[in-house]
C-alpha positions in Angstrom: 10.8 -29.6 -2.0 9.3 -30.2 -5.4 6.6 -32.3 -3.8 5.8 -29.8 -1.1 5.3 -26.9 -3.5 3.6 -29.1 -6.1 5.9 -28.5 -9.1 4.6 -31.4 -11.1 0.9 -30.5 -10.3 1.5 -27.0 -11.6 3.8 -27.9 -14.5 6.7 -25.8 -13.3 10.4 -26.2 -12.3 13.1 -24.5 -10.3 14.2 -22.3 -13.3 10.7 -20.9 -13.8 10.1 -20.3 -10.1 13.4 -18.6 -9.6 12.9 -16.4 -12.7 9.4 -15.6 -11.6 10.5 -14.7 -8.0 13.2 -12.4 -9.3 10.8 -10.7 -11.7 8.3 -10.1 -8.9 11.1 -8.7 -6.7 12.1 -6.2 -9.5 8.5 -5.2 -9.9 8.1 -4.6 -6.2 11.6 -3.2 -5.4 10.5 0.4 -5.7 8.8 0.1 -2.3 12.3 0.0 -0.7 12.8 3.5 -1.8 9.3 4.9 -1.7 8.3 3.7 1.7 11.1 5.5 3.6 10.3 8.6 1.6 6.6 8.5 2.5 6.8 7.5 6.1 9.5 10.0 7.0 7.5 12.8 5.4 10.5 13.7 3.4 10.0 16.9 1.4 7.1 18.0 3.6 7.9 21.5 4.9 7.1 22.7 8.4 7.0 19.2 10.0 8.7 18.8 13.4 11.4 16.2 13.7 9.4 14.3 16.3 6.8 13.5 13.6 9.3 12.1 11.2 10.5 8.5 11.2 14.1 7.5 10.6 14.6 6.7 6.9 17.4 4.2 7.5 15.3 2.3 10.0 12.3 2.3 7.7 14.4 1.0 4.8 15.5 -2.0 6.9 12.0 -2.5 8.3 10.6 -2.5 4.8 13.1 -5.1 3.6 12.6 -7.3 6.6 8.8 -7.1 6.5 8.8 -8.0 2.8 11.2 -10.9 3.5 9.1 -12.3 6.3 5.8 -11.7 4.5 6.8 -13.3 1.2 8.3 -16.2 3.1 5.0 -16.7 5.0 3.0 -16.6 1.8 5.4 -19.0 0.1 5.7 -21.6 2.8 2.3 -21.4 4.4 -0.1 -20.6 1.6 2.3 -21.8 -1.2 1.2 -18.9 -3.6 3.5 -17.1 -6.0 2.6 -13.7 -4.4 5.1 -11.3 -2.9 4.3 -9.2 0.1 5.6 -5.8 1.3 4.4 -2.6 3.1 1.5 -1.4 1.0 1.2 1.7 -1.1 -1.7 3.8 -0.1 -1.6 2.4 3.4 1.8 4.1 4.0 0.3 7.4 2.7 -2.7 7.1 5.0 -0.3 6.5 7.9 2.0 9.5 7.1 -0.4 12.1 5.8 -3.6 11.3 7.7 -2.7 9.6 10.9 0.5 11.5 11.7 0.2 14.8 9.8 -3.5 15.4 9.9 -4.7 13.7 13.1 -1.5 14.5 15.0 -1.1 11.0 16.3 2.5 10.1 17.1 4.0 7.7 14.6 4.7 5.3 17.5 1.0 5.1 18.3 0.2 4.8 14.6 2.4 1.6 14.5 0.3 0.3 17.5 -2.7 0.8 15.2 -1.0 -1.2 12.5 -0.2 -4.0 15.0 -3.7 -4.1 16.3 -5.2 -4.3 12.8 -2.9 -7.2 12.0 -4.0 -9.0 15.2 -7.7 -8.4 14.4 -7.1 -9.5 10.8 -5.6 -12.8 12.1 -8.6 -13.3 14.4 -11.1 -12.6 11.7 -9.3 -15.1 9.4 -9.2 -17.8 12.0 -12.8 -17.4 13.1 -14.2 -17.1 9.5 -15.7 -13.7 10.2 -13.8 -12.3 7.2 -16.5 -13.6 4.8 -19.2 -11.7 6.7 -17.4 -8.4 6.5 -16.3 -8.8 2.9 -19.9 -9.5 1.9 -21.3 -6.7 4.0 -19.5 -3.9 2.1 -20.8 -3.5 -1.5 -18.4 -4.4 -4.2 -18.6 -1.1 -6.0 -17.8 0.8 -2.8 -14.7 -1.4 -2.4 -13.7 -0.4 -5.9 -14.3 3.3 -5.1 -12.0 3.1 -2.1 -9.2 1.6 -4.3 -9.7 4.2 -7.0 -9.7 7.0 -4.5 -6.4 5.9 -3.0 -5.0 5.9 -6.5 -5.9 9.5 -6.9 -4.6 10.3 -3.4 -1.1 8.8 -3.8 -0.8 10.4 -7.2 -1.5 13.8 -5.7 1.0 13.1 -3.0 3.7 12.3 -5.6 2.9 15.3 -7.7 3.0 17.6 -4.7 6.2 16.2 -3.2 8.1 16.6 -6.4 6.9 20.2 -6.9 4.9 19.5 -10.1 1.8 20.7 -8.1 2.3 23.4 -5.5 0.1 25.4 -3.1 -1.5 28.7 -4.2 -3.1 31.2 -1.9 -5.9 31.9 -4.4 -6.7 28.5 -5.8 -5.2 26.3 -3.1 -3.2 24.3 -5.7 -1.6 25.2 -9.0 1.1 23.9 -11.5 4.6 24.2 -10.2 7.7 25.9 -11.7 8.3 23.7 -14.7 11.7 25.1 -15.3 13.0 23.9 -11.9 15.5 21.0 -12.3 13.9 18.7 -9.8 10.4 19.2 -11.4 11.8 18.5 -14.9 13.5 15.3 -13.5 10.2 14.1 -12.0 8.4 14.7 -15.3 11.2 12.9 -17.2 10.8 10.0 -14.8 7.0 9.8 -15.3 7.4 9.8 -19.1 10.0 7.1 -19.0 8.1 4.9 -16.6 4.9 5.2 -18.5 6.7 4.2 -21.8 8.2 1.2 -20.1 4.9 0.1 -18.5 3.1 0.6 -21.8 5.6 -1.6 -23.5 5.0 -4.2 -20.7 8.7 -4.3 -19.7 9.0 -6.5 -16.5 9.9 -4.4 -13.5 9.0 -1.2 -15.4 8.4 0.9 -12.2 11.8 -0.1 -10.7 13.7 0.3 -14.0 12.0 3.7 -14.4 13.3 4.8 -11.0 16.8 3.6 -11.9 16.9 5.5 -15.1 15.5 8.6 -13.4 18.2 8.3 -10.7 21.0 8.0 -13.3 19.6 11.0 -15.2 19.5 13.0 -11.9 23.1 12.2 -11.2 24.2 13.1 -14.7 22.4 16.5 -14.5 23.6 17.2 -11.0 20.1 17.1 -9.5 21.1 14.0 -7.4 24.4 13.5 -5.5 26.3 10.4 -6.6 26.6 7.8 -3.8 30.1 7.1 -2.6 29.5 3.3 -2.5 27.0 0.7 -3.5 27.3 -1.8 -0.6 27.4 -0.4 2.9 26.7 -0.9 6.6 23.1 -1.9 7.4 21.3 1.0 9.0 20.2 0.6 12.5 16.6 -0.5 13.0 16.6 0.6 16.7 14.7 3.9 16.1 11.6 2.0 15.0 11.9 -1.6 16.3 9.4 -2.3 19.0 8.0 1.3 19.0 4.6 -0.2 18.4 4.5 -1.4 22.0 5.3 2.1 23.5 1.6 3.1 23.4 0.7 0.3 25.8 2.6 2.1 28.5 -0.2 4.7 28.4 -3.3 2.8 27.3 -5.5 6.0 27.6 -4.5 7.2 24.2 -5.7 3.9 22.6 -9.3 4.2 23.8 -10.7 6.8 21.5 -12.9 7.0 18.4 -9.9 8.5 16.5 -7.7 5.5 17.2 -10.6 3.1 16.4 -11.0 4.7 13.0 -7.3 4.3 12.4 -7.4 0.6 13.1 -10.6 0.1 11.0 -9.1 1.9 8.1 -5.9 -0.2 8.1 -7.9 -3.3 8.5 -10.4 -2.4 5.8 -7.9 -1.4 3.1 -5.6 -4.4 3.8 -8.5 -6.8 4.0 -9.9 -6.1 0.5 -6.6 -5.2 -1.1 -5.3 -8.7 -0.2 -8.5 -10.5 -1.2 -8.5 -8.7 -4.6 -4.8 -9.5 -5.3 -5.2 -13.1 -4.3 -8.1 -13.6 -6.7 -6.4 -11.7 -9.6 -3.0 -13.5 -9.3 -4.5 -16.9 -8.6 -6.8 -16.6 -11.7 -3.8 -15.6 -13.8 -1.8 -18.6 -12.5 -4.6 -21.0 -13.1 -4.9 -21.8 -9.3 -8.6 -21.1 -9.0 -10.8 -24.2 -8.9 -14.5 -24.1 -9.5 -14.4 -20.3 -8.9 -13.0 -20.9 -5.5 -9.6 -20.1 -4.1 -7.7 -23.0 -2.5 -5.9 -22.2 0.8 -7.5 -18.7 0.9 -7.5 -18.8 4.7 -3.8 -19.6 4.8 -3.0 -16.8 2.4 -5.0 -14.2 4.4 -3.5 -15.5 7.6 0.0 -15.2 6.1 -0.8 -11.6 5.3 -2.0 -10.8 8.8 1.1 -12.4 10.3 3.3 -10.3 8.0 1.5 -7.1 9.1 2.1 -8.0 12.8 5.8 -8.7 12.2 6.1 -5.5 10.0 4.6 -3.3 12.7 7.1 -4.7 15.3 10.0 -3.9 12.9 8.6 -0.4 12.4 6.7 -0.1 9.1 3.1 0.1 8.0 0.7 -2.7 6.9 2.4 -5.5 4.9 0.1 -6.7 2.1 0.0 -8.7 -1.1 1.3 -7.0 -4.2 -0.5 -7.1 -7.5 2.9 -6.7 -9.1 3.3 -10.5 -8.4 1.4 -11.0 -11.6 4.6 -10.0 -13.5 6.3 -13.1 -11.9 3.4 -15.3 -12.8 3.6 -14.0 -16.4 7.1 -15.4 -16.7 6.3 -18.8 -15.2 5.9 -18.6 -11.4 3.2 -21.0 -10.2 4.0 -22.0 -6.6 5.1 -20.6 -3.3 8.8 -21.3 -4.1 8.8 -18.1 -6.2 7.6 -16.1 -3.2 10.5 -17.6 -1.1 12.9 -16.4 -3.8 11.3 -12.9 -3.7 11.6 -12.8 0.0 15.3 -13.6 0.0 15.9 -10.9 -2.6 14.4 -8.4 -0.2 16.6 -9.7 2.6 19.8 -9.2 0.4 18.6 -5.7 -0.4 19.4 -4.4 3.1 23.1 -4.5 2.2 22.6 -1.9 -0.5 21.5 1.0 1.7 24.0 3.6 0.2 21.9 3.6 -2.9 19.1 5.1 -1.0 20.9 8.5 -1.2 19.9 8.8 -4.9 16.2 8.3 -4.1 14.7 11.8 -4.0 11.0 12.9 -4.4 11.7 13.3 -8.1 12.6 9.6 -8.3 9.7 8.3 -6.3 7.0 10.4 -8.0 6.9 8.2 -11.2 6.2 5.2 -9.0 3.4 6.9 -7.1 1.8 8.2 -10.4 1.9 4.9 -12.2 0.6 2.9 -9.2 -2.1 5.5 -8.9 -3.1 4.9 -12.5 -3.3 1.2 -11.9 -5.5 1.6 -8.9 -7.8 4.1 -10.7 -8.6 1.3 -13.2 -11.3 0.3 -10.6 -13.4 3.2 -11.9 -14.6 0.8 -14.6 -16.2 -1.5 -12.0 -18.5 1.3 -10.7 -22.0 1.6 -12.2 -22.1 5.4 -12.8 -25.6 5.3 -14.2 -27.0 4.1 -10.9 -27.2 7.4 -9.1 -27.5 6.0 -5.5 -24.2 4.2 -6.2 -22.5 6.9 -8.2 -22.9 9.5 -5.5 -21.2 7.7 -2.6 -18.6 6.3 -4.9 -17.8 9.8 -6.3 -17.7 11.3 -2.8 -15.3 8.6 -1.6 -13.0 9.1 -4.5 -13.0 12.9 -4.6 -12.8 13.5 -0.9 -9.5 11.6 -0.4 -7.3 14.0 -2.3 -9.3 17.1 -1.5 -9.3 16.4 2.3 -5.8 14.9 2.1 -7.2 11.9 4.0 -8.0 8.4 3.0 -10.1 7.9 6.2 -12.2 11.0 5.5 -12.9 9.8 2.0 -14.0 6.4 3.2 -16.1 7.9 6.0 -17.9 10.4 3.7 -18.6 7.8 1.1 -20.0 5.2 3.5 -22.3 7.7 5.1 -23.6 8.8 1.7 -24.1 5.2 0.7 -26.5 4.5 3.6 -28.3 7.8 2.9 -28.8 7.3 -0.8 -29.9 3.7 -0.4 -32.4 4.6 2.3 -34.0 7.4 0.4 -34.3 5.2 -2.8 -36.1 2.6 -0.6 -33.3 0.1 -1.1 -32.6 -0.3 2.6 -33.1 -4.1 2.3 -29.9 -4.2 0.3 -27.9 -2.6 3.1 -26.1 -5.0 5.4 -26.5 -4.2 9.2 -22.7 -3.8 9.4 -22.9 -0.8 7.0 -25.2 0.9 9.5 -22.7 0.2 12.2 -19.9 1.7 10.1 -22.0 4.7 9.3 -22.5 5.5 13.0 -18.8 5.0 13.7 -17.9 7.4 10.9 -20.4 10.0 12.1 -18.8 9.8 15.5 -15.4 10.1 13.7 -16.5 13.5 12.3 -18.0 14.6 15.6 -15.0 13.8 17.8 -12.1 14.2 15.4 -13.2 17.1 13.2 -15.9 18.6 15.4 
């Protein structure tokens, strides 16, 4: 086993890898609570039961997808990177695909499944490099920053810190409300922990917020810690239901859904791989060894996750916390994966996870994603406009897809009128046309 994972080559041992794997799990564990909250549209008023996914099933699907994904990454690519259903992608699924577009969640899972299959094909054929190079780096950064704003807005809204207003659309919520105060307390605690670089700060912040909620009576105390594993039947295999009626799959709307899942996962994974591999000293001559295997592992995890009943499974930047304490090989990812598998026995603890508890995680992850602002050249107007439009339209339209579509259309326009059309890859023109069709047929 030491030889397979290359312990000697990377100067590591079982103790460091196990500690690194556990640290990565603690840093990612918040997704076990946040994902069921987001995908079930918990706390969103006026939503029919048919649009909501079963929280228990999502919890199990999330744990299993993280287990399989991390295992794939560890055994196939041998990287110390944990995988789980991605933040931002789950918000796009719940609030754009299901809530805004009105697409049944079962069909949405079909979109996730198809994006995973396409991702695998692109990886195997080598087309991924062409697509990555076609989309400007600064536009990729704008998408990531915009998603950070969007999920932060979702968290603030779900907790009641931000509420609707008939005159101004949104306004500050009732700050004397117990749930709102608990969410604010959680944000402050999590920010302090993260600023102090405490490993697993987001997860620990959620634990402290939950305890504070139980002490103050805002959260009901669970009757047990270990319990029966929730049934995964409500979501397992639902991704195949849409194939019984293929007609609903052949539309511009569904194509946009697939492309958005594919696009976000594609670049999120690539960015995470480079960042973590650089930190771990795995990069060689500015190249990433076994990059194809890592991307293929990610696509396989997405396919499996969709079948279980959750959104796109992707690589987590939180893996850098595990690398910081010594993880250097795929064995750490295997450890992370088995931690997620064991987590399915602790479902009773999910009762303490309310919107007030998950809001701090959404806000802090949003801050981390917004760091990509620094990568955008705001002094170059033809770049600043599409980047700004991409970022601002995501929270204002309550749609990640709309933000991407608006930004990419403006990018082609500003580059053309400044006579920099030679810098535009033909694929960008194809995307612009697709997004224009998206507005015509979906929002026309």
